[in-house]
DRENTORKOL-3810 file (N, C-alpha, C; in nm, 4 decimals):
REM DRENTORKOL-3810
@n.u->7.1979; n.v->10.3303; n.w->2.5580; ca.u->7.2247; ca.v->10.3956; ca.w->2.6835; c.u->7.3221; c.v->10.3114; c.w->2.7638
@n.u->7.4237; n.v->10.3722; n.w->2.8174; ca.u->7.5225; ca.v->10.3007; ca.w->2.8981; c.u->7.4866; c.v->10.3114; c.w->3.0449
@n.u->7.5111; n.v->10.2023; n.w->3.1205; ca.u->7.4821; ca.v->10.2093; ca.w->3.2639; c.u->7.5796; c.v->10.3031; c.w->3.3337
@n.u->7.5321; n.v->10.3652; n.w->3.4410; ca.u->7.6182; ca.v->10.4521; ca.w->3.5201; c.u->7.7111; c.v->10.3698; c.w->3.6066
@n.u->7.8067; n.v->10.4336; n.w->3.6740; ca.u->7.9045; ca.v->10.3632; ca.w->3.7562; c.u->7.8433; c.v->10.2744; c.w->3.8628
@n.u->7.7261; n.v->10.3079; n.w->3.9146; ca.u->7.6642; ca.v->10.2258; ca.w->4.0174; c.u->7.6043; c.v->10.0971; c.w->3.9638
@n.u->7.5904; n.v->10.0871; n.w->3.8319; ca.u->7.5269; ca.v->9.9695; ca.w->3.7729; c.u->7.6184; c.v->9.8470; c.w->3.7757
@n.u->7.7483; n.v->9.8672; n.w->3.7826; ca.u->7.8418; ca.v->9.7561; ca.w->3.7889; c.u->7.8955; c.v->9.7455; c.w->3.9301
@n.u->7.8956; n.v->9.6269; n.w->3.9811; ca.u->7.9506; ca.v->9.6051; ca.w->4.1145; c.u->8.0968; c.v->9.5689; c.w->4.1019
@n.u->8.1730; n.v->9.6036; n.w->4.2021; ca.u->8.3134; ca.v->9.5669; ca.w->4.2011; c.u->8.4019; c.v->9.6879; c.w->4.2224
@n.u->8.5284; n.v->9.6666; n.w->4.1917; ca.u->8.6271; ca.v->9.7716; ca.w->4.2086; c.u->8.7496; c.v->9.7356; c.w->4.1258
@n.u->8.8294; n.v->9.8354; n.w->4.0990; ca.u->8.9562; ca.v->9.8085; ca.w->4.0311; c.u->9.0477; c.v->9.7381; c.w->4.1305
@n.u->9.1136; n.v->9.6362; n.w->4.0859; ca.u->9.2038; ca.v->9.5618; ca.w->4.1734; c.u->9.3244; c.v->9.6476; c.w->4.2113
@n.u->9.3752; n.v->9.6295; n.w->4.3319; ca.u->9.4944; ca.v->9.7047; ca.w->4.3727; c.u->9.6081; c.v->9.6838; c.w->4.2721
@n.u->9.6635; n.v->9.7935; n.w->4.2277; ca.u->9.7753; ca.v->9.7875; ca.w->4.1339; c.u->9.7351; c.v->9.7848; c.w->3.9878
@n.u->9.6070; n.v->9.7637; n.w->3.9562; ca.u->9.5659; ca.v->9.7493; ca.w->3.8162; c.u->9.5956; c.v->9.8752; c.w->3.7352
@n.u->9.5537; n.v->9.9915; n.w->3.7839; ca.u->9.5769; ca.v->10.1160; ca.w->3.7089; c.u->9.7261; c.v->10.1433; c.w->3.6944
@n.u->9.8009; n.v->10.1256; n.w->3.8014; ca.u->9.9459; ca.v->10.1484; ca.w->3.7952; c.u->10.0127; c.v->10.0509; c.w->3.6988
@n.u->9.9666; n.v->9.9260; n.w->3.6956; ca.u->10.0235; ca.v->9.8267; ca.w->3.6038; c.u->9.9978; c.v->9.8670; c.w->3.4589
@n.u->9.8751; n.v->9.9080; n.w->3.4292; ca.u->9.8434; ca.v->9.9505; ca.w->3.2931; c.u->9.9233; c.v->10.0741; c.w->3.2541
@n.u->9.9377; n.v->10.1687; n.w->3.3469; ca.u->10.0178; ca.v->10.2889; ca.w->3.3203; c.u->10.1639; c.v->10.2532; c.w->3.2946
@n.u->10.2189; n.v->10.1643; n.w->3.3765; ca.u->10.3601; ca.v->10.1250; ca.w->3.3609; c.u->10.3825; c.v->10.0527; c.w->3.2290
@n.u->10.2922; n.v->9.9647; n.w->3.1918; ca.u->10.3068; ca.v->9.8934; ca.w->3.0649; c.u->10.2943; c.v->9.9887; c.w->2.9458
@n.u->10.2126; n.v->10.0920; n.w->2.9604; ca.u->10.1965; ca.v->10.1898; ca.w->2.8528; c.u->10.3254; c.v->10.2687; c.w->2.8276
@n.u->10.4115; n.v->10.2754; n.w->2.9273; ca.u->10.5382; ca.v->10.3479; ca.w->2.9142; c.u->10.6464; c.v->10.2655; c.w->2.8446
@n.u->10.6225; n.v->10.1374; n.w->2.8276; ca.u->10.7217; ca.v->10.0493; ca.w->2.7655; c.u->10.7115; c.v->10.0624; c.w->2.6137
@n.u->10.8235; n.v->10.0962; n.w->2.5523; ca.u->10.8273; ca.v->10.1126; ca.w->2.4077; c.u->10.7827; c.v->9.9844; c.w->2.3379
@n.u->10.6886; n.v->9.9978; n.w->2.2469; ca.u->10.6431; ca.v->9.8843; ca.w->2.1681; c.u->10.5316; c.v->9.8024; c.w->2.2296
@n.u->10.4918; n.v->9.8319; n.w->2.3517; ca.u->10.3843; ca.v->9.7560; ca.w->2.4160; c.u->10.2490; c.v->9.8144; c.w->2.3763
@n.u->10.1622; n.v->9.7287; n.w->2.3280; ca.u->10.0232; ca.v->9.7637; ca.w->2.2968; c.u->9.9359; c.v->9.6820; c.w->2.3904
@n.u->9.8361; n.v->9.7435; n.w->2.4495; ca.u->9.7468; ca.v->9.6741; ca.w->2.5420; c.u->9.6085; c.v->9.6608; c.w->2.4797
@n.u->9.5519; n.v->9.5415; n.w->2.4927; ca.u->9.4170; ca.v->9.5185; ca.w->2.4442; c.u->9.3477; c.v->9.4200; c.w->2.5370
@n.u->9.2307; n.v->9.3773; n.w->2.4985; ca.u->9.1482; ca.v->9.2895; ca.w->2.5800; c.u->9.1076; c.v->9.1683; c.w->2.4977
@n.u->9.1115; n.v->9.0524; n.w->2.5615; ca.u->9.0544; ca.v->8.9300; ca.w->2.5061; c.u->8.9513; c.v->8.8850; c.w->2.6082
@n.u->8.8246; n.v->8.8839; n.w->2.5669; ca.u->8.7180; ca.v->8.8566; ca.w->2.6620; c.u->8.6010; c.v->8.7864; c.w->2.5962
@n.u->8.5378; n.v->8.6986; n.w->2.6713; ca.u->8.4147; ca.v->8.6362; ca.w->2.6257; c.u->8.2977; c.v->8.7325; c.w->2.6271
@n.u->8.3142; n.v->8.8468; n.w->2.6942; ca.u->8.2112; ca.v->8.9510; ca.w->2.6895; c.u->8.2115; c.v->9.0163; c.w->2.5520
@n.u->8.0987; n.v->9.0704; n.w->2.5115; ca.u->8.0980; ca.v->9.1479; ca.w->2.3879; c.u->8.1804; c.v->9.2739; c.w->2.4112
@n.u->8.2291; n.v->9.3328; n.w->2.3033; ca.u->8.3196; ca.v->9.4472; ca.w->2.3157; c.u->8.2574; c.v->9.5610; c.w->2.3967
@n.u->8.1309; n.v->9.5928; n.w->2.3723; ca.u->8.0675; ca.v->9.7040; ca.w->2.4427; c.u->8.0695; c.v->9.6828; c.w->2.5943
@n.u->8.0443; n.v->9.5621; n.w->2.6385; ca.u->8.0461; ca.v->9.5328; ca.w->2.7823; c.u->8.1886; c.v->9.5429; c.w->2.8360
@n.u->8.2856; n.v->9.4920; n.w->2.7610; ca.u->8.4259; ca.v->9.5025; ca.w->2.8026; c.u->8.4660; c.v->9.6488; c.w->2.8182
@n.u->8.4270; n.v->9.7306; n.w->2.7232; ca.u->8.4595; ca.v->9.8731; ca.w->2.7292; c.u->8.3970; c.v->9.9387; c.w->2.8527
@n.u->8.2717; n.v->9.9090; n.w->2.8774; ca.u->8.2023; ca.v->9.9681; ca.w->2.9927; c.u->8.2696; c.v->9.9255; c.w->3.1225
@n.u->8.2991; n.v->9.7965; n.w->3.1348; ca.u->8.3602; ca.v->9.7471; ca.w->3.2589; c.u->8.4915; c.v->9.8190; c.w->3.2896
@n.u->8.5760; n.v->9.8340; n.w->3.1906; ca.u->8.7043; ca.v->9.8998; ca.w->3.2159; c.u->8.6878; c.v->10.0503; c.w->3.2318
@n.u->8.5967; n.v->10.1095; n.w->3.1557; ca.u->8.5737; ca.v->10.2539; ca.w->3.1669; c.u->8.5237; c.v->10.2908; c.w->3.3060
@n.u->8.4297; n.v->10.2157; n.w->3.3581; ca.u->8.3715; ca.v->10.2457; ca.w->3.4894; c.u->8.4785; c.v->10.2503; c.w->3.5974
@n.u->8.5794; n.v->10.1639; n.w->3.5845; ca.u->8.6839; ca.v->10.1574; ca.w->3.6864; c.u->8.8096; c.v->10.2348; c.w->3.6475
@n.u->8.8005; n.v->10.3131; n.w->3.5397; ca.u->8.9118; ca.v->10.3976; ca.w->3.4990; c.u->9.0309; c.v->10.3218; c.w->3.4440
@n.u->9.0057; n.v->10.2068; n.w->3.3848; ca.u->9.1151; ca.v->10.1227; ca.w->3.3362; c.u->9.1200; c.v->10.1149; c.w->3.1829
@n.u->9.0531; n.v->10.2048; n.w->3.1165; ca.u->9.0398; ca.v->10.1956; ca.w->2.9709; c.u->9.1340; c.v->10.2856; c.w->2.8912
@n.u->9.2094; n.v->10.3734; n.w->2.9566; ca.u->9.2807; ca.v->10.4772; ca.w->2.8829; c.u->9.3950; c.v->10.4280; c.w->2.7943
@n.u->9.4494; n.v->10.3109; n.w->2.8181; ca.u->9.5608; ca.v->10.2612; ca.w->2.7359; c.u->9.5206; c.v->10.1468; c.w->2.6433
@n.u->9.3939; n.v->10.1126; n.w->2.6411; ca.u->9.3481; ca.v->9.9948; ca.w->2.5675; c.u->9.3270; c.v->10.0276; c.w->2.4199
@n.u->9.3851; n.v->9.9459; n.w->2.3350; ca.u->9.3632; ca.v->9.9537; ca.w->2.1893; c.u->9.2542; c.v->9.8520; c.w->2.1564
@n.u->9.1306; n.v->9.8947; n.w->2.1688; ca.u->9.0144; ca.v->9.8064; ca.w->2.1576; c.u->9.0102; c.v->9.7315; c.w->2.0244
@n.u->9.0498; n.v->9.7949; n.w->1.9164; ca.u->9.0406; ca.v->9.7339; ca.w->1.7842; c.u->9.1343; c.v->9.6142; c.w->1.7687
@n.u->9.2321; n.v->9.5994; n.w->1.8563; ca.u->9.3255; ca.v->9.4870; ca.w->1.8484; c.u->9.2772; c.v->9.3654; c.w->1.9265
@n.u->9.1755; n.v->9.3818; n.w->2.0073; ca.u->9.1281; ca.v->9.2739; ca.w->2.0936; c.u->9.0339; c.v->9.1783; c.w->2.0236
@n.u->8.9810; n.v->9.0863; n.w->2.1024; ca.u->8.8825; ca.v->8.9899; ca.w->2.0528; c.u->8.7782; c.v->8.9704; c.w->2.1622
@n.u->8.6534; n.v->8.9567; n.w->2.1199; ca.u->8.5419; ca.v->8.9637; ca.w->2.2132; c.u->8.4382; c.v->8.8552; c.w->2.1832
@n.u->8.3408; n.v->8.8457; n.w->2.2709; ca.u->8.2388; ca.v->8.7426; ca.w->2.2606; c.u->8.1684; c.v->8.7365; c.w->2.1267
@n.u->8.1555; n.v->8.8477; n.w->2.0600; ca.u->8.0898; ca.v->8.8454; ca.w->1.9284; c.u->8.1818; c.v->8.7904; c.w->1.8192
@n.u->8.3106; n.v->8.7755; n.w->1.8500; ca.u->8.4066; ca.v->8.7269; ca.w->1.7503; c.u->8.4176; c.v->8.5742; c.w->1.7477
@n.u->8.4004; n.v->8.5104; n.w->1.8612; ca.u->8.4145; ca.v->8.3645; ca.w->1.8698; c.u->8.3603; c.v->8.3178; c.w->2.0047
@n.u->8.3297; n.v->8.1893; n.w->2.0120; ca.u->8.2780; ca.v->8.1317; ca.w->2.1365; c.u->8.3869; c.v->8.0730; c.w->2.2255
@n.u->8.4951; n.v->8.0276; n.w->2.1661; ca.u->8.6001; ca.v->7.9582; ca.w->2.2408; c.u->8.7178; c.v->8.0512; c.w->2.2681
@n.u->8.7703; n.v->8.0429; n.w->2.3897; ca.u->8.8811; ca.v->8.1317; ca.w->2.4289; c.u->9.0056; c.v->8.1181; c.w->2.3416
@n.u->9.0484; n.v->7.9972; n.w->2.3060; ca.u->9.1672; ca.v->7.9900; ca.w->2.2195; c.u->9.1478; c.v->8.0638; c.w->2.0869
@n.u->9.0287; n.v->8.0586; n.w->2.0337; ca.u->9.0009; ca.v->8.1291; ca.w->1.9086; c.u->9.0058; c.v->8.2808; c.w->1.9306
@n.u->8.9620; n.v->8.3278; n.w->2.0454; ca.u->8.9702; ca.v->8.4710; ca.w->2.0758; c.u->9.1161; c.v->8.5174; c.w->2.0806
@n.u->9.2016; n.v->8.4372; n.w->2.1414; ca.u->9.3443; ca.v->8.4723; ca.w->2.1460; c.u->9.4015; c.v->8.4756; c.w->2.0051
@n.u->9.3662; n.v->8.3770; n.w->1.9229; ca.u->9.4137; ca.v->8.3728; ca.w->1.7843; c.u->9.3700; c.v->8.4974; c.w->1.7073
@n.u->9.2447; n.v->8.5366; n.w->1.7251; ca.u->9.1921; ca.v->8.6553; ca.w->1.6562; c.u->9.2666; c.v->8.7811; c.w->1.7017
@n.u->9.2899; n.v->8.7945; n.w->1.8312; ca.u->9.3613; ca.v->8.9123; ca.w->1.8824; c.u->9.5039; c.v->8.9175; c.w->1.8262
@n.u->9.5713; n.v->8.8044; n.w->1.8194; ca.u->9.7059; ca.v->8.8019; ca.w->1.7607; c.u->9.7008; c.v->8.8502; c.w->1.6162
@n.u->9.6038; n.v->8.8012; n.w->1.5424; ca.u->9.5900; ca.v->8.8390; ca.w->1.4019; c.u->9.5622; c.v->8.9891; c.w->1.3887
@n.u->9.4705; n.v->9.0406; n.w->1.4689; ca.u->9.4364; ca.v->9.1833; ca.w->1.4610; c.u->9.5545; c.v->9.2719; c.w->1.4999
@n.u->9.6345; n.v->9.2259; n.w->1.5938; ca.u->9.7501; ca.v->9.3037; ca.w->1.6382; c.u->9.8691; c.v->9.2868; c.w->1.5453
@n.u->9.8620; n.v->9.1894; n.w->1.4557; ca.u->9.9733; ca.v->9.1643; ca.w->1.3652; c.u->10.0945; c.v->9.1085; c.w->1.4368
@n.u->10.0690; n.v->9.0275; n.w->1.5399; ca.u->10.1765; ca.v->8.9709; ca.w->1.6210; c.u->10.1868; c.v->8.8207; c.w->1.6032
@n.u->10.3080; n.v->8.7718; n.w->1.6197; ca.u->10.3263; ca.v->8.6285; ca.w->1.6326; c.u->10.3064; c.v->8.5938; c.w->1.7803
@n.u->10.2872; n.v->8.4682; n.w->1.8084; ca.u->10.2703; ca.v->8.4252; ca.w->1.9474; c.u->10.3929; c.v->8.4615; c.w->2.0308
@n.u->10.5111; n.v->8.4523; n.w->1.9713; ca.u->10.6349; ca.v->8.4825; ca.w->2.0439; c.u->10.6449; c.v->8.6297; c.w->2.0817
@n.u->10.5727; n.v->8.7166; n.w->2.0143; ca.u->10.5772; ca.v->8.8597; ca.w->2.0422; c.u->10.4730; c.v->8.9038; c.w->2.1452
@n.u->10.3841; n.v->8.8145; n.w->2.1821; ca.u->10.2717; ca.v->8.8508; ca.w->2.2688; c.u->10.2870; c.v->8.7943; c.w->2.4093
@n.u->10.2203; n.v->8.8599; n.w->2.5032; ca.u->10.2110; ca.v->8.8133; ca.w->2.6410; c.u->10.0648; c.v->8.8280; c.w->2.6812
@n.u->10.0117; n.v->8.7260; n.w->2.7434; ca.u->9.8742; ca.v->8.7284; ca.w->2.7919; c.u->9.8755; c.v->8.7272; c.w->2.9434
@n.u->9.8085; n.v->8.8236; n.w->3.0034; ca.u->9.7873; ca.v->8.8230; ca.w->3.1487; c.u->9.6459; c.v->8.7733; c.w->3.1718
@n.u->9.6307; n.v->8.6713; n.w->3.2567; ca.u->9.4974; ca.v->8.6169; ca.w->3.2805; c.u->9.4878; c.v->8.5634; c.w->3.4217
@n.u->9.3650; n.v->8.5626; n.w->3.4732; ca.u->9.3441; ca.v->8.5158; ca.w->3.6104; c.u->9.2610; c.v->8.3884; c.w->3.6183
@n.u->9.2469; n.v->8.3189; n.w->3.5051; ca.u->9.1698; ca.v->8.1944; ca.w->3.5049; c.u->9.2478; c.v->8.0824; c.w->3.4369
@n.u->9.2289; n.v->7.9586; n.w->3.4816; ca.u->9.2910; ca.v->7.8465; ca.w->3.4113; c.u->9.2495; c.v->7.8406; c.w->3.2642
@n.u->9.1234; n.v->7.8697; n.w->3.2341; ca.u->9.0783; ca.v->7.8665; ca.w->3.0945; c.u->9.1515; c.v->7.9706; c.w->3.0104
@n.u->9.1773; n.v->8.0873; n.w->3.0660; ca.u->9.2512; ca.v->8.1904; ca.w->2.9943; c.u->9.3957; c.v->8.1507; c.w->2.9731
@n.u->9.4555; n.v->8.0918; n.w->3.0766; ca.u->9.5934; ca.v->8.0419; ca.w->3.0647; c.u->9.6003; c.v->7.9377; c.w->2.9539
@n.u->9.5088; n.v->7.8446; n.w->2.9551; ca.u->9.5075; ca.v->7.7379; ca.w->2.8542; c.u->9.4857; c.v->7.7931; c.w->2.7137
@n.u->9.4037; n.v->7.8982; n.w->2.7003; ca.u->9.3799; ca.v->7.9599; ca.w->2.5695; c.u->9.5081; c.v->8.0229; c.w->2.5149
@n.u->9.5817; n.v->8.0897; n.w->2.6031; ca.u->9.7094; ca.v->8.1459; ca.w->2.5600; c.u->9.8068; c.v->8.0378; c.w->2.5182
@n.u->9.8176; n.v->7.9347; n.w->2.5994; ca.u->9.9108; ca.v->7.8262; ca.w->2.5695; c.u->9.8731; c.v->7.7506; c.w->2.4427
@n.u->9.7429; n.v->7.7392; n.w->2.4167; ca.u->9.6980; ca.v->7.6721; ca.w->2.2943; c.u->9.7464; c.v->7.7471; c.w->2.1699
@n.u->9.7746; n.v->7.8747; n.w->2.1866; ca.u->9.8260; ca.v->7.9575; ca.w->2.0768; c.u->9.9751; c.v->7.9843; c.w->2.0892
@n.u->10.0397; n.v->7.9156; n.w->2.1827; ca.u->10.1836; ca.v->7.9283; ca.w->2.2068; c.u->10.2245; c.v->8.0681; c.w->2.2557
@n.u->10.1319; n.v->8.1368; n.w->2.3218; ca.u->10.1582; ca.v->8.2685; ca.w->2.3780; c.u->10.2103; c.v->8.2504; c.w->2.5202
@n.u->10.3081; n.v->8.3298; n.w->2.5573; ca.u->10.3580; ca.v->8.3297; ca.w->2.6949; c.u->10.2504; c.v->8.3874; c.w->2.7846
@n.u->10.2222; n.v->8.3196; n.w->2.8949; ca.u->10.1135; ca.v->8.3606; ca.w->2.9836; c.u->10.1667; c.v->8.3938; c.w->3.1227
@n.u->10.1238; n.v->8.5084; n.w->3.1724; ca.u->10.1489; ca.v->8.5461; ca.w->3.3110; c.u->10.0155; c.v->8.5327; c.w->3.3837
@n.u->10.0091; n.v->8.4404; n.w->3.4762; ca.u->9.8890; ca.v->8.4236; ca.w->3.5560; c.u->9.8904; c.v->8.5239; c.w->3.6696
@n.u->9.7749; n.v->8.5801; n.w->3.6977; ca.u->9.7624; ca.v->8.6751; ca.w->3.8075; c.u->9.6470; c.v->8.6281; c.w->3.8947
@n.u->9.6782; n.v->8.5892; n.w->4.0165; ca.u->9.5793; ca.v->8.5270; ca.w->4.1053; c.u->9.4924; c.v->8.6321; c.w->4.1744
@n.u->9.4228; n.v->8.7108; n.w->4.0929; ca.u->9.3374; ca.v->8.8160; ca.w->4.1469; c.u->9.1897; c.v->8.7804; c.w->4.1388
@n.u->9.1587; n.v->8.6706; n.w->4.0768; ca.u->9.0194; ca.v->8.6313; ca.w->4.0601; c.u->8.9849; c.v->8.5159; c.w->4.1511
@n.u->8.9027; n.v->8.4288; n.w->4.1012; ca.u->8.8594; ca.v->8.3130; ca.w->4.1789; c.u->8.9630; c.v->8.2012; c.w->4.1800
@n.u->9.0605; n.v->8.2088; n.w->4.0932; ca.u->9.1598; ca.v->8.1020; ca.w->4.0807; c.u->9.2840; c.v->8.1329; c.w->4.1631
@n.u->9.3374; n.v->8.0294; n.w->4.2252; ca.u->9.4564; ca.v->8.0448; ca.w->4.3089; c.u->9.5835; c.v->8.0400; c.w->4.2246
@n.u->9.6936; n.v->8.0780; n.w->4.2871; ca.u->9.8232; ca.v->8.0669; ca.w->4.2207; c.u->9.8494; c.v->7.9228; c.w->4.1784
@n.u->9.8169; n.v->7.8280; n.w->4.2650; ca.u->9.8389; ca.v->7.6862; ca.w->4.2341; c.u->9.7562; c.v->7.6421; c.w->4.1136
@n.u->9.6329; n.v->7.6876; n.w->4.1050; ca.u->9.5481; ca.v->7.6505; ca.w->3.9906; c.u->9.6016; c.v->7.7084; c.w->3.8607
@n.u->9.6517; n.v->7.8307; n.w->3.8647; ca.u->9.7072; ca.v->7.8928; ca.w->3.7450; c.u->9.8364; c.v->7.8244; c.w->3.7016
@n.u->9.9187; n.v->7.7870; n.w->3.7995; ca.u->10.0415; ca.v->7.7117; ca.w->3.7680; c.u->10.0062; c.v->7.5765; c.w->3.7064
@n.u->9.9078; n.v->7.5087; n.w->3.7648; ca.u->9.8672; ca.v->7.3776; ca.w->3.7145; c.u->9.8141; c.v->7.3872; c.w->3.5713
@n.u->9.7531; n.v->7.5013; n.w->3.5375; ca.u->9.7027; ca.v->7.5212; ca.w->3.4016; c.u->9.8157; c.v->7.5484; c.w->3.3029
@n.u->9.9367; n.v->7.5791; n.w->3.3561; ca.u->10.0527; ca.v->7.5970; ca.w->3.2697; c.u->10.1043; c.v->7.7382; c.w->3.2555
@n.u->10.0575; n.v->7.8315; n.w->3.3389; ca.u->10.1068; ca.v->7.9692; ca.w->3.3285; c.u->10.2586; c.v->7.9723; c.w->3.3374
@n.u->10.3211; n.v->8.0523; n.w->3.2531; ca.u->10.4661; ca.v->8.0659; ca.w->3.2501; c.u->10.5181; c.v->8.1109; c.w->3.3862
@n.u->10.4486; n.v->8.2066; n.w->3.4437; ca.u->10.4797; ca.v->8.2592; ca.w->3.5762; c.u->10.3475; c.v->8.3024; c.w->3.6377
@n.u->10.3398; n.v->8.3039; n.w->3.7703; ca.u->10.2169; ca.v->8.3441; ca.w->3.8387; c.u->10.2502; c.v->8.4500; c.w->3.9438
@n.u->10.1739; n.v->8.5568; n.w->3.9425; ca.u->10.1871; ca.v->8.6631; ca.w->4.0413; c.u->10.0665; c.v->8.6584; c.w->4.1354
@n.u->10.0869; n.v->8.6946; n.w->4.2616; ca.u->9.9740; ca.v->8.6919; ca.w->4.3546; c.u->9.8760; c.v->8.8071; c.w->4.3310
@n.u->9.9235; n.v->8.9165; n.w->4.2695; ca.u->9.8398; ca.v->9.0341; ca.w->4.2446; c.u->9.9127; c.v->9.1248; c.w->4.1459
@n.u->9.8627; n.v->9.2463; n.w->4.1292; ca.u->9.9203; ca.v->9.3399; ca.w->4.0321; c.u->9.9988; c.v->9.4534; c.w->4.0969
@n.u->10.0329; n.v->9.4401; n.w->4.2234; ca.u->10.0925; ca.v->9.5527; ca.w->4.2948; c.u->10.2412; c.v->9.5756; c.w->4.2665
@n.u->10.3134; n.v->9.4747; n.w->4.2218; ca.u->10.4555; ca.v->9.4929; ca.w->4.1911; c.u->10.4701; c.v->9.5265; c.w->4.0424
@n.u->10.4510; n.v->9.6545; n.w->4.0095; ca.u->10.4512; ca.v->9.6938; ca.w->3.8689; c.u->10.5871; c.v->9.6751; c.w->3.8030
@n.u->10.6947; n.v->9.6980; n.w->3.8762; ca.u->10.8278; ca.v->9.6784; ca.w->3.8178; c.u->10.8468; c.v->9.5334; c.w->3.7755
@n.u->10.8077; n.v->9.4402; n.w->3.8607; ca.u->10.8188; ca.v->9.2979; ca.w->3.8279; c.u->10.7302; c.v->9.2636; c.w->3.7093
@n.u->10.6093; n.v->9.3130; n.w->3.7072; ca.u->10.5180; ca.v->9.2848; ca.w->3.5977; c.u->10.5746; c.v->9.3341; c.w->3.4657
@n.u->10.6302; n.v->9.4540; n.w->3.4637; ca.u->10.6898; ca.v->9.5074; ca.w->3.3416; c.u->10.8073; c.v->9.4200; c.w->3.2980
@n.u->10.8943; n.v->9.3829; n.w->3.3914; ca.u->11.0087; ca.v->9.2972; ca.w->3.3545; c.u->10.9616; c.v->9.1646; c.w->3.2983
@n.u->10.8651; n.v->9.1030; n.w->3.3630; ca.u->10.8143; ca.v->8.9728; ca.w->3.3166; c.u->10.7469; c.v->8.9835; c.w->3.1805
@n.u->10.6791; n.v->9.0932; n.w->3.1570; ca.u->10.6101; ca.v->9.1092; ca.w->3.0279; c.u->10.7077; c.v->9.1258; c.w->2.9133
@n.u->10.8303; n.v->9.1661; n.w->2.9444; ca.u->10.9304; ca.v->9.1840; ca.w->2.8401; c.u->11.0063; c.v->9.0551; c.w->2.8087
@n.u->10.9767; n.v->8.9508; n.w->2.8801; ca.u->11.0370; ca.v->8.8215; ca.w->2.8487; c.u->11.1305; c.v->8.7733; c.w->2.9561
@n.u->11.1744; n.v->8.6490; n.w->2.9410; ca.u->11.2664; ca.v->8.5906; ca.w->3.0389; c.u->11.3969; c.v->8.6680; c.w->3.0434
@n.u->11.4493; n.v->8.6835; n.w->3.1628; ca.u->11.5758; ca.v->8.7579; ca.w->3.1752; c.u->11.6954; c.v->8.6679; c.w->3.1633
END
């Protein structure tokens, strides 16, 4: 049995749905999730907030796949059939930034969680955004350095 929408607290971050929609329009972009949560919980969290429609769940990596974040990123790269140079990781935690960098993945830090822009930069994020509201910028950054 899945919990109803009231069972999860929170809200979709401003710009999150628009960012996912904009990235889905980019030719060749596949979106997935790398999370320490088990896949079922990840699916529920995004579904409840209407953020699941572009996610290719089978390409992601989840808590049941590995305990360490760098290993989750490695597994997701393998499942997606991508090299590190072909991937971009968006994350809002220093640990997530470090996991991407440990796999040589370009990381865009997004200061929407408990971590500040300064903390994400210090962890080594390639670039840091204050939020997800500038979808045009996010799409350009996800396509690589200009």
